[in-house]
ROGUTOR-573618 format. One line per 3 residues: number of its first residue (from 1); for each residue x negated, y, z negated of C-alpha. Coordinates in nm, 4 decimals, decimal comma. Layout:
# residues N
NUM	X Y Z ~ ...
***
This chain:
# residues 606
1	-15,5970 -9,1858 -12,3735 ~ -15,5600 -9,2022 -11,9973 ~ -15,3392 -8,9149 -11,8749
4	-15,0906 -8,9655 -11,5916 ~ -14,8642 -8,6938 -11,4470 ~ -14,5173 -8,7768 -11,3123
7	-14,3613 -8,5142 -11,0868 ~ -13,9877 -8,4729 -11,1353 ~ -13,8092 -8,3915 -10,8056
10	-13,6540 -8,0480 -10,7700 ~ -13,2903 -8,0323 -10,8746 ~ -13,3156 -8,3181 -11,1248
13	-13,1782 -8,2363 -11,4695 ~ -13,1627 -8,5822 -11,6308 ~ -13,4032 -8,8755 -11,5991
16	-13,1228 -9,1137 -11,4990 ~ -13,1007 -8,9165 -11,1724 ~ -13,4482 -9,0429 -11,0723
19	-13,4121 -9,3709 -10,8861 ~ -13,5614 -9,6728 -11,0684 ~ -13,7179 -9,4556 -11,3404
22	-13,8002 -9,6420 -11,6623 ~ -13,9488 -9,5225 -11,9876 ~ -14,3177 -9,6229 -11,9770
25	-14,5200 -9,8351 -12,2150 ~ -14,7203 -9,5595 -12,3834 ~ -14,6723 -9,1937 -12,4700
28	-14,4138 -9,0015 -12,2672 ~ -14,4366 -8,6251 -12,2930 ~ -14,0988 -8,5171 -12,1535
31	-14,2187 -8,1526 -12,1510 ~ -13,8580 -8,0345 -12,1964 ~ -13,5873 -8,1422 -12,4440
34	-13,2424 -8,2645 -12,3387 ~ -13,3490 -8,4471 -12,0240 ~ -13,1667 -8,7664 -12,1224
37	-13,4620 -8,9894 -12,2152 ~ -13,2935 -9,1330 -12,5253 ~ -12,9687 -9,1766 -12,3324
40	-13,1620 -9,3672 -12,0650 ~ -13,2928 -9,6039 -12,3320 ~ -12,9397 -9,6552 -12,4649
43	-12,7945 -9,7276 -12,1206 ~ -13,0638 -9,9402 -11,9548 ~ -13,0735 -10,3221 -11,9260
46	-13,3394 -10,3801 -12,1923 ~ -13,3028 -10,4933 -12,5511 ~ -13,4087 -10,1834 -12,7378
49	-13,4867 -10,0525 -13,0833 ~ -13,4649 -9,6742 -13,0983 ~ -13,6504 -9,5423 -13,4012
52	-13,6154 -9,1841 -13,5190 ~ -13,7480 -8,9904 -13,8178 ~ -13,4096 -8,8192 -13,8567
55	-13,0963 -9,0092 -13,9574 ~ -12,8789 -8,7224 -13,8303 ~ -13,0119 -8,7779 -13,4800
58	-12,9271 -9,1486 -13,5013 ~ -12,5779 -9,0844 -13,6347 ~ -12,5270 -8,8289 -13,3576
61	-12,6299 -9,0802 -13,0865 ~ -12,4374 -9,3678 -13,2469 ~ -12,1141 -9,1666 -13,2505
64	-12,1608 -9,0772 -12,8836 ~ -12,2592 -9,4244 -12,7560 ~ -12,0423 -9,7364 -12,7768
67	-12,1993 -10,0728 -12,8544 ~ -12,4918 -9,9387 -13,0551 ~ -12,5770 -10,0678 -13,4021
70	-12,6855 -9,8167 -13,6658 ~ -12,9115 -9,9489 -13,9399 ~ -12,8735 -9,7354 -14,2491
73	-12,8496 -9,7729 -14,6246 ~ -12,6222 -10,0641 -14,7151 ~ -12,6668 -10,2570 -14,3885
76	-12,7888 -10,6074 -14,4753 ~ -13,0427 -10,8193 -14,2882 ~ -12,7675 -11,0723 -14,2124
79	-12,5632 -10,8065 -14,0327 ~ -12,8647 -10,7062 -13,8228 ~ -12,9259 -11,0689 -13,7209
82	-12,5550 -11,1212 -13,6507 ~ -12,5495 -10,8190 -13,4171 ~ -12,8652 -10,9326 -13,2341
85	-12,7288 -11,2844 -13,1783 ~ -12,3845 -11,1656 -13,0675 ~ -12,4989 -10,8939 -12,8260
88	-12,6393 -10,9556 -12,4785 ~ -12,8296 -10,6261 -12,4667 ~ -12,8728 -10,5018 -12,8247
91	-12,9274 -10,1303 -12,8828 ~ -13,0359 -10,0766 -13,2419 ~ -13,0732 -9,7304 -13,3963
94	-13,2986 -9,7164 -13,7013 ~ -13,5087 -9,4702 -13,9008 ~ -13,8862 -9,4974 -13,9194
97	-13,8766 -9,6276 -14,2745 ~ -13,6420 -9,9174 -14,1868 ~ -13,7818 -10,0334 -13,8525
100	-13,9803 -10,3070 -14,0254 ~ -13,6546 -10,4726 -14,1368 ~ -13,5322 -10,4856 -13,7772
103	-13,8597 -10,6127 -13,6293 ~ -13,8709 -10,8908 -13,8899 ~ -13,5252 -11,0059 -13,7722
106	-13,6459 -11,0683 -13,4148 ~ -13,8070 -11,4076 -13,3534 ~ -13,8858 -11,3706 -12,9828
109	-14,0108 -11,0182 -12,9233 ~ -14,1282 -11,0625 -12,5639 ~ -13,8249 -10,9043 -12,3968
112	-13,7727 -10,6259 -12,6501 ~ -13,8676 -10,2609 -12,6205 ~ -13,9126 -9,9916 -12,8830
115	-13,8557 -9,6202 -12,8302 ~ -14,0236 -9,4183 -13,1037 ~ -13,8274 -9,0985 -13,0603
118	-13,9666 -8,7587 -13,1638 ~ -14,2960 -8,9236 -13,2510 ~ -14,4604 -8,5843 -13,3195
121	-14,3084 -8,6123 -13,6678 ~ -14,5451 -8,8979 -13,7478 ~ -14,8017 -8,6216 -13,7969
124	-14,5917 -8,3205 -13,8947 ~ -14,4022 -8,5131 -14,1664 ~ -14,7236 -8,6613 -14,2985
127	-14,7528 -8,4155 -14,5851 ~ -14,4562 -8,5699 -14,7650 ~ -14,4017 -8,9215 -14,6203
130	-14,7295 -9,0366 -14,4718 ~ -14,6888 -9,3864 -14,6210 ~ -14,3729 -9,4331 -14,4128
133	-14,5531 -9,3265 -14,0950 ~ -14,8443 -9,5625 -14,1625 ~ -14,6065 -9,8554 -14,2170
136	-14,4272 -9,7669 -13,8936 ~ -14,7505 -9,7721 -13,6923 ~ -14,8552 -10,0992 -13,8531
139	-14,5210 -10,2744 -13,7902 ~ -14,4859 -10,1495 -13,4353 ~ -14,8082 -10,3254 -13,3329
142	-14,6062 -10,6477 -13,3160 ~ -14,3951 -10,5130 -13,0279 ~ -14,5261 -10,5582 -12,6714
145	-14,3591 -10,2527 -12,5148 ~ -14,3404 -9,9237 -12,7036 ~ -14,2544 -9,5774 -12,5718
148	-14,3677 -9,2904 -12,7934 ~ -14,1243 -9,0225 -12,6859 ~ -14,1341 -8,6458 -12,7359
151	-14,0810 -8,3179 -12,5553 ~ -14,3370 -8,1653 -12,7906 ~ -14,6225 -8,4005 -12,8843
154	-14,8839 -8,2743 -13,1274 ~ -15,2243 -8,1620 -13,0053 ~ -15,4382 -8,4255 -12,8322
157	-15,7191 -8,3708 -13,0823 ~ -15,4840 -8,4869 -13,3599 ~ -15,3290 -8,7781 -13,1684
160	-15,6720 -8,9123 -13,0762 ~ -15,7604 -8,9477 -13,4442 ~ -15,4962 -9,2246 -13,4669
163	-15,6326 -9,5564 -13,3401 ~ -15,3118 -9,6812 -13,1775 ~ -15,2915 -9,3709 -12,9560
166	-15,6525 -9,3958 -12,8403 ~ -15,5792 -9,7152 -12,6471 ~ -15,2535 -9,6316 -12,4638
169	-15,1598 -9,4281 -12,1577 ~ -15,0235 -9,0752 -12,1864 ~ -14,7564 -8,9871 -11,9282
172	-14,6457 -8,6278 -11,8763 ~ -14,3383 -8,5199 -11,6816 ~ -14,3922 -8,2177 -11,4574
175	-14,0670 -8,0339 -11,3840 ~ -14,0124 -7,7925 -11,0965 ~ -13,6925 -7,6417 -11,2358
178	-13,7207 -7,5324 -11,5988 ~ -13,4663 -7,2967 -11,7507 ~ -13,6420 -7,0647 -11,9928
181	-13,5134 -6,9682 -12,3346 ~ -13,5423 -6,6034 -12,4367 ~ -13,7028 -6,5419 -12,7761
184	-13,6486 -6,2217 -12,9706 ~ -13,9414 -6,1916 -13,2135 ~ -13,9001 -6,0097 -13,5450
187	-14,1851 -6,0000 -13,7936 ~ -14,0781 -5,9482 -14,1554 ~ -14,2536 -5,9457 -14,4909
190	-13,9499 -6,1305 -14,6280 ~ -13,7849 -6,3588 -14,3678 ~ -13,5321 -6,4954 -14,6185
193	-13,4076 -6,1443 -14,6925 ~ -13,3489 -6,1019 -14,3192 ~ -13,1506 -6,4279 -14,3172
196	-12,9263 -6,2796 -14,5880 ~ -12,8759 -5,9678 -14,3778 ~ -12,7725 -6,1767 -14,0762
199	-12,5213 -6,3702 -14,2870 ~ -12,3752 -6,0564 -14,4448 ~ -12,3202 -5,8986 -14,1045
202	-12,1381 -6,2058 -13,9766 ~ -11,9335 -6,2160 -14,2973 ~ -11,8171 -5,8600 -14,2370
205	-11,7228 -5,9385 -13,8778 ~ -12,0233 -5,7551 -13,7354 ~ -12,0719 -6,0043 -13,4536
208	-12,3174 -5,9538 -13,1681 ~ -12,1528 -5,9633 -12,8267 ~ -12,2108 -5,9501 -12,4538
211	-11,9962 -5,8679 -12,1540 ~ -11,9467 -6,1486 -11,9038 ~ -11,7538 -6,0722 -11,5853
214	-11,5935 -5,7694 -11,7466 ~ -11,4913 -5,9521 -12,0667 ~ -11,6494 -5,8916 -12,4087
217	-11,7451 -6,2217 -12,5735 ~ -11,8300 -6,2201 -12,9443 ~ -12,0710 -6,4583 -13,1141
220	-11,8462 -6,5510 -13,4079 ~ -12,0664 -6,8373 -13,5280 ~ -12,4337 -6,8657 -13,6107
223	-12,6731 -7,1556 -13,6584 ~ -12,9638 -7,0710 -13,8873 ~ -13,2664 -7,3016 -13,8902
226	-13,4661 -7,2785 -14,2146 ~ -13,7009 -7,5626 -14,3031 ~ -13,6336 -7,5401 -14,6768
229	-13,3283 -7,6620 -14,8656 ~ -13,4172 -7,4287 -15,1516 ~ -13,4161 -7,1272 -14,9199
232	-13,0877 -7,2325 -14,7600 ~ -12,9166 -7,2622 -15,0975 ~ -13,0630 -6,9269 -15,2037
235	-12,9188 -6,7537 -14,8952 ~ -12,5762 -6,9139 -14,9461 ~ -12,5671 -6,8177 -15,3127
238	-12,6887 -6,4596 -15,2712 ~ -12,4450 -6,3893 -14,9862 ~ -12,1553 -6,5551 -15,1740
241	-12,0490 -6,7795 -14,8889 ~ -11,7525 -7,0127 -14,9353 ~ -11,7510 -7,3893 -14,8715
244	-11,4884 -7,3635 -14,5962 ~ -11,7134 -7,1379 -14,3857 ~ -12,0439 -7,3154 -14,4513
247	-12,1960 -7,6289 -14,2986 ~ -12,5180 -7,7482 -14,4663 ~ -12,7103 -8,0032 -14,2598
250	-13,0127 -8,1340 -14,4486 ~ -13,1818 -8,4662 -14,5136 ~ -13,2473 -8,6651 -14,8332
253	-12,8753 -8,6847 -14,9257 ~ -12,9087 -8,8109 -15,2834 ~ -13,1456 -8,5406 -15,4102
256	-13,0046 -8,2565 -15,2041 ~ -12,6400 -8,3336 -15,2866 ~ -12,7332 -8,2994 -15,6524
259	-12,9192 -7,9701 -15,5946 ~ -12,6264 -7,8334 -15,3939 ~ -12,3765 -7,9083 -15,6710
262	-12,5995 -7,7611 -15,9415 ~ -12,6815 -7,4391 -15,7558 ~ -12,3666 -7,3775 -15,5509
265	-12,0955 -7,5567 -15,7483 ~ -11,7942 -7,7613 -15,6445 ~ -11,6761 -7,7638 -15,2862
268	-12,0196 -7,7469 -15,1276 ~ -12,1676 -8,0649 -14,9801 ~ -12,3979 -8,1933 -14,7093
271	-12,2138 -8,1628 -14,3809 ~ -12,2501 -8,3237 -14,0398 ~ -12,3047 -8,2062 -13,6844
274	-11,9634 -8,1581 -13,5211 ~ -11,9054 -8,3722 -13,2162 ~ -11,7982 -8,2235 -12,8864
277	-11,4520 -8,0745 -12,9300 ~ -11,4646 -8,0659 -13,3109 ~ -11,4285 -7,7362 -13,4922
280	-11,7456 -7,5550 -13,5988 ~ -11,7778 -7,3494 -13,9157 ~ -11,8915 -6,9877 -13,8990
283	-12,2257 -7,0627 -14,0673 ~ -12,4402 -7,3700 -14,0041 ~ -12,7689 -7,4071 -14,1917
286	-13,0207 -7,6689 -14,0773 ~ -13,3551 -7,7977 -14,1962 ~ -13,5934 -7,9938 -13,9737
289	-13,3590 -8,2916 -14,0065 ~ -13,1812 -8,1535 -13,6980 ~ -13,4628 -7,9668 -13,5230
292	-13,5019 -8,2567 -13,2839 ~ -13,2584 -8,4550 -13,0763 ~ -12,9240 -8,3495 -13,2248
295	-12,6653 -8,1796 -13,0076 ~ -12,4423 -7,8830 -13,0939 ~ -12,1312 -7,7997 -12,8933
298	-12,0358 -7,4530 -13,0146 ~ -11,8828 -7,2222 -12,7563 ~ -12,0115 -6,9028 -12,9190
301	-12,2916 -6,9669 -13,1722 ~ -12,6084 -6,7587 -13,1771 ~ -12,9295 -6,9222 -13,2977
304	-13,1598 -6,7788 -13,5648 ~ -13,4899 -6,9370 -13,6723 ~ -13,6520 -6,8356 -14,0018
307	-14,0203 -6,9210 -14,0532 ~ -14,1904 -6,8556 -14,3868 ~ -14,5661 -6,9135 -14,3614
310	-14,6217 -6,8479 -14,7299 ~ -14,4678 -7,1747 -14,8484 ~ -14,5623 -7,5350 -14,7779
313	-14,3465 -7,7104 -14,5164 ~ -14,1423 -7,3986 -14,4315 ~ -14,3486 -7,2859 -14,1320
316	-14,1879 -7,3399 -13,7918 ~ -14,4310 -7,4886 -13,5392 ~ -14,3784 -7,2844 -13,2227
319	-14,5136 -7,5636 -13,0017 ~ -14,2859 -7,8354 -13,1456 ~ -14,0061 -7,7171 -13,3758
322	-13,9126 -7,4034 -13,1835 ~ -13,9119 -7,5851 -12,8502 ~ -13,6830 -7,8506 -12,9977
325	-13,4461 -7,5923 -13,1457 ~ -13,4236 -7,4183 -12,8089 ~ -13,2395 -7,7160 -12,6643
328	-12,9842 -7,7797 -12,9355 ~ -12,6843 -7,5822 -12,8015 ~ -12,5518 -7,7913 -12,5132
331	-12,2407 -7,6191 -12,3754 ~ -12,3075 -7,4088 -12,0679 ~ -11,9981 -7,2008 -12,1467
334	-12,1806 -7,0640 -12,4544 ~ -12,3402 -6,7427 -12,3181 ~ -12,5688 -6,7184 -12,6245
337	-12,7237 -7,0670 -12,5956 ~ -13,0432 -6,9605 -12,4183 ~ -13,1408 -6,7032 -12,6804
340	-13,3251 -6,7495 -13,0093 ~ -13,3917 -6,4830 -13,2711 ~ -13,7209 -6,5807 -13,4352
343	-13,7994 -6,4190 -13,7726 ~ -14,1441 -6,4883 -13,9169 ~ -14,4282 -6,3648 -14,1336
346	-14,8031 -6,4150 -14,0941 ~ -15,0133 -6,6998 -14,2302 ~ -15,2761 -6,7418 -14,4982
349	-15,5960 -6,5426 -14,5418 ~ -15,8278 -6,8432 -14,5845 ~ -16,1131 -6,8332 -14,3354
352	-16,1468 -7,1118 -14,0808 ~ -16,4944 -7,1988 -14,2060 ~ -16,3738 -7,2303 -14,5670
355	-16,0806 -7,4511 -14,4669 ~ -16,2800 -7,7040 -14,2644 ~ -16,5471 -7,7166 -14,5334
358	-16,2892 -7,7904 -14,8063 ~ -16,1219 -8,0544 -14,5862 ~ -16,4548 -8,2260 -14,5241
361	-16,5287 -8,2278 -14,8969 ~ -16,1847 -8,3691 -14,9825 ~ -16,2271 -8,6410 -14,7202
364	-16,5749 -8,7454 -14,8382 ~ -16,4747 -8,7506 -15,2060 ~ -16,1679 -8,9615 -15,1266
367	-16,3743 -9,2253 -14,9456 ~ -16,6302 -9,2405 -15,2289 ~ -16,3562 -9,2856 -15,4893
370	-16,1877 -9,5572 -15,2820 ~ -16,5130 -9,7562 -15,2747 ~ -16,5576 -9,7064 -15,6491
373	-16,1992 -9,8067 -15,7398 ~ -16,1996 -10,1135 -15,5158 ~ -16,5232 -10,2407 -15,6719
376	-16,4025 -10,1916 -16,0306 ~ -16,3199 -10,4968 -16,2493 ~ -15,9655 -10,6277 -16,2007
379	-15,8234 -10,4993 -16,5299 ~ -15,9633 -10,1480 -16,4755 ~ -15,8685 -10,1492 -16,1067
382	-15,5074 -10,2394 -16,1865 ~ -15,4810 -9,9521 -16,4363 ~ -15,6354 -9,7061 -16,1877
385	-15,3913 -9,8133 -15,9162 ~ -15,0929 -9,7808 -16,1485 ~ -15,1989 -9,4304 -16,2554
388	-15,2599 -9,3282 -15,8949 ~ -14,9150 -9,4400 -15,7778 ~ -14,7501 -9,2429 -16,0600
391	-14,9436 -8,9251 -15,9810 ~ -14,8673 -8,9552 -15,6094 ~ -14,4971 -8,9114 -15,6803
394	-14,5758 -8,5553 -15,7887 ~ -14,9050 -8,4567 -15,6273 ~ -14,8632 -8,6438 -15,2967
397	-15,2009 -8,5922 -15,1249 ~ -15,2828 -8,2409 -15,2384 ~ -15,5920 -8,3575 -15,4302
400	-15,7131 -8,6607 -15,2333 ~ -15,6288 -8,9000 -14,9496 ~ -15,6356 -9,2125 -15,1656
403	-15,3360 -9,4402 -15,1102 ~ -15,2279 -9,7555 -15,2864 ~ -14,9314 -9,9631 -15,1656
406	-14,9098 -10,1599 -15,4916 ~ -15,1384 -10,3011 -15,7597 ~ -15,2019 -10,6168 -15,5537
409	-15,3478 -10,4258 -15,2576 ~ -15,6802 -10,2440 -15,2381 ~ -15,6848 -9,8665 -15,2266
412	-15,7198 -9,7199 -14,8795 ~ -15,7678 -9,3909 -14,6994 ~ -15,4421 -9,2251 -14,5881
415	-15,5452 -9,1041 -14,2446 ~ -15,1951 -8,9734 -14,1631 ~ -15,2016 -8,7374 -14,4642
418	-15,5510 -8,6276 -14,3573 ~ -15,4381 -8,5495 -14,0001 ~ -15,1192 -8,3844 -14,1270
421	-15,3247 -8,1430 -14,3389 ~ -15,5133 -8,0393 -14,0261 ~ -15,1858 -7,9948 -13,8393
424	-15,0374 -7,7657 -14,1066 ~ -15,3491 -7,5515 -14,1149 ~ -15,3700 -7,5223 -13,7366
427	-15,0073 -7,4091 -13,7085 ~ -15,0505 -7,1322 -13,9655 ~ -15,4023 -7,0272 -13,8715
430	-15,3695 -7,0300 -13,4935 ~ -15,0019 -6,9642 -13,4204 ~ -14,9346 -6,7086 -13,6959
433	-15,2691 -6,5313 -13,7127 ~ -15,1172 -6,2066 -13,5819 ~ -14,8512 -6,0740 -13,3469
436	-15,0671 -6,1367 -13,0403 ~ -15,1151 -6,5018 -13,1387 ~ -14,7397 -6,5488 -13,1859
439	-14,6684 -6,3895 -12,8482 ~ -14,9334 -6,5966 -12,6699 ~ -14,8092 -6,9200 -12,8245
442	-14,4511 -6,8443 -12,7206 ~ -14,5644 -6,7754 -12,3649 ~ -14,7725 -7,0950 -12,3591
445	-14,4613 -7,2926 -12,4535 ~ -14,2669 -7,1444 -12,1599 ~ -14,0453 -6,9111 -12,3632
448	-13,9348 -6,5921 -12,1921 ~ -14,0075 -6,2645 -12,3711 ~ -13,8309 -6,0334 -12,1249
451	-13,4564 -6,0783 -12,0939 ~ -13,2056 -6,0393 -11,8130 ~ -13,0541 -5,6931 -11,7757
454	-12,7003 -5,8112 -11,8555 ~ -12,8222 -5,9352 -12,1927 ~ -13,0181 -5,6236 -12,2925
457	-12,7523 -5,4906 -12,5306 ~ -12,7078 -5,8370 -12,6861 ~ -13,0841 -5,8457 -12,7472
460	-13,0683 -5,5032 -12,9118 ~ -12,7873 -5,6252 -13,1372 ~ -12,9882 -5,9323 -13,2397
463	-13,2944 -5,7181 -13,3039 ~ -13,0888 -5,4977 -13,5325 ~ -12,9358 -5,7950 -13,7175
466	-13,2793 -5,9458 -13,7782 ~ -13,4737 -5,6319 -13,8743 ~ -13,5203 -5,4663 -14,2115
469	-13,4791 -5,0921 -14,1518 ~ -13,5297 -4,7912 -14,3741 ~ -13,2444 -4,5392 -14,3763
472	-13,4438 -4,3027 -14,1538 ~ -13,5083 -4,5770 -13,8950 ~ -13,1474 -4,6915 -13,9018
475	-13,0123 -4,3357 -13,8662 ~ -13,2420 -4,2739 -13,5700 ~ -13,1331 -4,5987 -13,4006
478	-12,7699 -4,5152 -13,4619 ~ -12,8031 -4,1709 -13,3034 ~ -12,9768 -4,3240 -13,0020
481	-12,7053 -4,5895 -12,9694 ~ -12,4302 -4,3256 -12,9907 ~ -12,6007 -4,0903 -12,7470
484	-12,6535 -4,3747 -12,4970 ~ -12,3007 -4,5093 -12,5491 ~ -12,4130 -4,8560 -12,6657
487	-12,0797 -4,9231 -12,8277 ~ -12,1318 -5,2684 -12,9745 ~ -12,4699 -5,1834 -13,1248
490	-12,3507 -4,8750 -13,3131 ~ -12,0377 -5,0655 -13,4199 ~ -12,2590 -5,3311 -13,5823
493	-12,4504 -5,0599 -13,7656 ~ -12,1282 -4,8963 -13,8857 ~ -12,0129 -5,2304 -14,0298
496	-12,3166 -5,2483 -14,2544 ~ -12,3555 -4,8755 -14,3279 ~ -12,0265 -4,6874 -14,2722
499	-12,1795 -4,3624 -14,4021 ~ -12,3959 -4,3222 -14,0912 ~ -12,0849 -4,2688 -13,8790
502	-11,9813 -3,9882 -14,1160 ~ -12,3225 -3,8214 -14,0912 ~ -12,3100 -3,8378 -13,7122
505	-11,9587 -3,6935 -13,6910 ~ -12,0356 -3,4129 -13,9332 ~ -12,3772 -3,3105 -13,8041
508	-12,4363 -3,4553 -13,4575 ~ -12,7479 -3,6143 -13,3151 ~ -12,9553 -3,2987 -13,2623
511	-12,9039 -3,1635 -13,6137 ~ -12,9745 -3,5034 -13,7715 ~ -13,2965 -3,5231 -13,5699
514	-13,3938 -3,1702 -13,6812 ~ -13,3510 -3,2841 -14,0422 ~ -13,5878 -3,5778 -13,9870
517	-13,3128 -3,8417 -14,0291 ~ -13,3636 -3,8135 -14,4070 ~ -13,0645 -3,9039 -14,6214
520	-13,1410 -3,6364 -14,8809 ~ -13,1595 -3,3645 -14,6150 ~ -12,8400 -3,4854 -14,4486
523	-12,6580 -3,4780 -14,7823 ~ -12,7791 -3,1240 -14,8495 ~ -12,6716 -3,0163 -14,5027
526	-12,3241 -3,1642 -14,5412 ~ -12,2874 -3,0113 -14,8861 ~ -12,3852 -2,6744 -14,7394
529	-12,1444 -2,7221 -14,4516 ~ -11,8591 -2,7986 -14,6892 ~ -11,9347 -2,4786 -14,8836
532	-11,9722 -2,2700 -14,5699 ~ -11,6242 -2,1230 -14,6059 ~ -11,7100 -1,9903 -14,9518
535	-12,0391 -1,8519 -14,8203 ~ -11,8567 -1,6732 -14,5381 ~ -11,6157 -1,5139 -14,7895
538	-11,9070 -1,3885 -14,9982 ~ -12,0845 -1,2528 -14,6905 ~ -11,7725 -1,0654 -14,5769
541	-11,7543 -0,8920 -14,9138 ~ -12,1223 -0,7977 -14,9191 ~ -12,1598 -0,6995 -14,5535
544	-11,8291 -0,5085 -14,5258 ~ -11,9865 -0,1617 -14,5111 ~ -12,3249 -0,2632 -14,3723
547	-12,4296 -0,2814 -14,0078 ~ -12,8016 -0,3311 -14,0634 ~ -13,0295 -0,4729 -14,3342
550	-13,3982 -0,5482 -14,3773 ~ -13,5111 -0,9083 -14,3472 ~ -13,6063 -0,9225 -14,7148
553	-13,2644 -0,7849 -14,8205 ~ -13,0786 -1,0467 -14,6124 ~ -13,2898 -1,3292 -14,7586
556	-13,2363 -1,2017 -15,1140 ~ -12,8598 -1,1763 -15,0562 ~ -12,8353 -1,5312 -14,9160
559	-13,0579 -1,6696 -15,1912 ~ -12,8238 -1,5245 -15,4521 ~ -12,5125 -1,6688 -15,2822
562	-12,6742 -2,0121 -15,2490 ~ -12,7718 -2,0081 -15,6156 ~ -12,4190 -1,9116 -15,7270
565	-12,2667 -2,1987 -15,5255 ~ -12,5287 -2,4555 -15,6304 ~ -12,6692 -2,5024 -15,2805
568	-13,0280 -2,6268 -15,2511 ~ -13,1256 -2,4512 -14,9318 ~ -13,4033 -2,2128 -14,8369
571	-13,2576 -1,8750 -14,7420 ~ -13,3442 -1,7385 -14,3970 ~ -13,2175 -1,4196 -14,2354
574	-13,1404 -1,6168 -13,9198 ~ -12,8862 -1,8262 -14,1169 ~ -12,6384 -1,5425 -14,0539
577	-12,6380 -1,6197 -13,6834 ~ -12,7059 -1,9932 -13,6975 ~ -12,4318 -2,0848 -13,9439
580	-12,2004 -1,8040 -14,0499 ~ -12,0618 -1,6360 -13,7383 ~ -12,2743 -1,3237 -13,7147
583	-12,4721 -1,1844 -13,4267 ~ -12,8047 -1,0340 -13,5279 ~ -13,0558 -0,8273 -13,3365
586	-13,4056 -0,7369 -13,4525 ~ -13,4743 -0,3722 -13,5360 ~ -13,7012 -0,1474 -13,7425
589	-13,5604 -0,0052 -14,0650 ~ -13,6636 0,3310 -14,2215 ~ -13,6819 0,2868 -14,5972
592	-13,6277 0,5524 -14,8691 ~ -13,9986 0,5596 -14,9499 ~ -14,0727 0,6496 -14,5884
595	-14,2000 0,3069 -14,4879 ~ -14,0654 0,1043 -14,1977 ~ -13,9672 -0,2624 -14,2298
598	-13,8395 -0,5372 -14,0038 ~ -13,4665 -0,5810 -14,0141 ~ -13,1551 -0,6780 -13,8187
601	-12,8499 -0,5091 -13,6706 ~ -12,5580 -0,7232 -13,7930 ~ -12,2292 -0,7745 -13,6114
604	-11,9436 -1,0102 -13,7056 ~ -11,8399 -1,2135 -13,3991 ~ -11,6415 -1,5069 -13,5449
***
């Protein structure tokens, strides 16, 4: 690949603002999302096919752009041809798996262009639909002018393993003005549990907020990105969300609609991305079907990203997925749009040496078996191919990279599945190795890890919403928030745990700190406080005719009173002064046996 940099003039936000700019024939690394590259392709003078891996993106663009033709399930070849013949400058929107149908409808391809949008998914989706990606790359060879478009291409070392990318130019846009997105990182052993906590807080009205020009603005909506339909349904079910407050945006409608009905029941369904001006629901859950290219127009939604490295296909790639998510909220009036709360766990324990050795072995065995199968007699070969195609429906390419289109074609090596395996490993092993790796990767992708001062309290609220805290940790944070008058933060905590407000009012920050923030100690202290009146009555009776007592006598007296009232508290002579309204002064006591002991002069002052 020959690399070419294109400097974007200062002040430019969208590519259409650059005079005479055209999408190039080759790879275009936009470097930033939402710069209007797809819009440019829809508005220019060229006949264009825009191919995307995500039907939601295409629907989104089709609804926003007049004159476009959306090829989806149910659209016949005749209708495609009719549109092409009747339209001076056709703009056809199609998914990767259907682009072959469109290309076959075009007789003269010389003045046509193809924009392969979000082409990084050719590799990242390879673990579950590599056959589709291989067909796409094969079909697209027939087109003379193809732009492979992405703000987040995969690593060069992966792209260069694909023959078609070795021979084309790679253009990269260099922007002077880039607005950074602030990422709040929260590591968790159970990211899905944190997602449930976020939802429950929003359900209870515990919204994060900021103050803008003297006005408090609440984030009353949230968009949660989780790359697993199963996890999304689990969160919805465990938090008991209702259909009217929940928008589920996922792909694979037929299968997922069925799963939604079985697990969640009637009323729940796959939703859509609201257009500008349409009402948004309080909770929007998204899989990778909307990580790229789709636009949200909420005025107040906060964004949460949940990455689970312990399951296949649920890891969020910081260099691609997270960058794409960062650009999804489009309204500038949304003060929360440039913040992401990123909840993650760490990756696998497999050593790098072991992984590359196992990959090499899998690759070599696959190639040997392909040679063997293709040289087998026809009757045996046909049976082997049939068995392979059946097993691939379940195993995909977990055991080998052998692919068979049908029984009439020879078996071949699935290089997209092979590259995709490398991609998945590299994301988990390099990006999620430890906290330092996560931080470095975020910084490399131009995310900001230090926020503006006016957003500090909002950040603290998001950190609280996305963190699993023990009672001790939560009580300590609450005391700090109260002492520093961070009103919205301690209000959020009170929503989830109303008892902490009671502890604070009864005991105060200093006493709670002295008790180590422990719930059991706080309960004992409050119980003692409630019985203090009875203790004072008992002390008045027993100290009525006494002005001085030895230390041991005072402790024995208090121990007896505590025992009678069922109070679990160690008796100390100083309790008289600390809790019960007496003034005490150290003295020496002469005992009946002639000895002298430490004691106190006791005086009632309250």
